[in-house]
N, C-alpha and C positions, 0 to 999 in steps of 0.2 A: 510565836509570841502571842500573848493574850490579847483579847479584844480591848481591854483597858490600856494595855501597852500601846496598841495601834492608835487608839483614841488620843493618848498622850502625845505620840509622835506627830500626829496630824495637828493637834493644838500647838505643840511647840514650834512647828513650822510656821504657823500663823503668827505666833509671838515673834519669832525671828524676823519674819517679813515686816511686821510692824516696827520693830526696832530699826531695821536697816532702811526702810522706806519712809518712816515718819520721825521717829525719835532722834536718830543720829543726824539727819539733815536739819532738823529744827533746833536741836539743843547741843549738838556736838557729841563726840565719842568719849568714852571713858578716858580720863586723864585730861580732858579739856571741856568739861561741862559742869553745871552747878551741882549735879548729883555727887560729884567727887567729895563734896563737903558734907553730904548726908551721912548720918549714922544709921545703923540698922533700925533703931527706933523711929527715925525720921521716915524711913521707907514704910514702916508699919503704919505710921500716921497717914501717909498717902493712900495706903491700901484701905484703911478705915474710911477715908473720905470718899473713895470710889464705891465702897460697899454701901455707905449711907445714901448715896444718890441713885442706887440701883432701882430701876423701874420707876424713877421719878423724873427722868430727863425726857423732854419732848422731842429731842433731835432723833431722827431715824437712825437705827443701828448703833446708837450710843452705848447701849448696854453691852453689846458684843465687844465694842472697842474698849470699854472700861474693863472688861474681864481680861483682855490682853494686857492692859496697863497694870492691873492687879498682879498678873503672873510675872510681869517684868519687875515690878517693885519687890515681889517676893524673892525673885532670883537675886536682885541687888542686896536685899537684906541678908539673905543666906551667904552671899559672897563676902559681905562686910563682916559677918560673924566669923567666917572661916579665916579672914585676914587678921582678925584679932587674936587668933590662936597662935 
């Protein structure tokens, strides 16, 4: 596997851990959370919000956490587009 592929697998593990240990306990799982009502466009709006605050948040490690959230919203947007087909 390429180094880029290895980097992606490492990052995707961090995103998965974030989803399992933060997002699902706080907001619920698919089928039982507010994101069920989101469209792909809503997910992209959330991505833009996190991008806009990049490097502007004073909380430690927030930029890294926001990148995990961006990846999760990108996945949800992708899934919603696939479900529309």
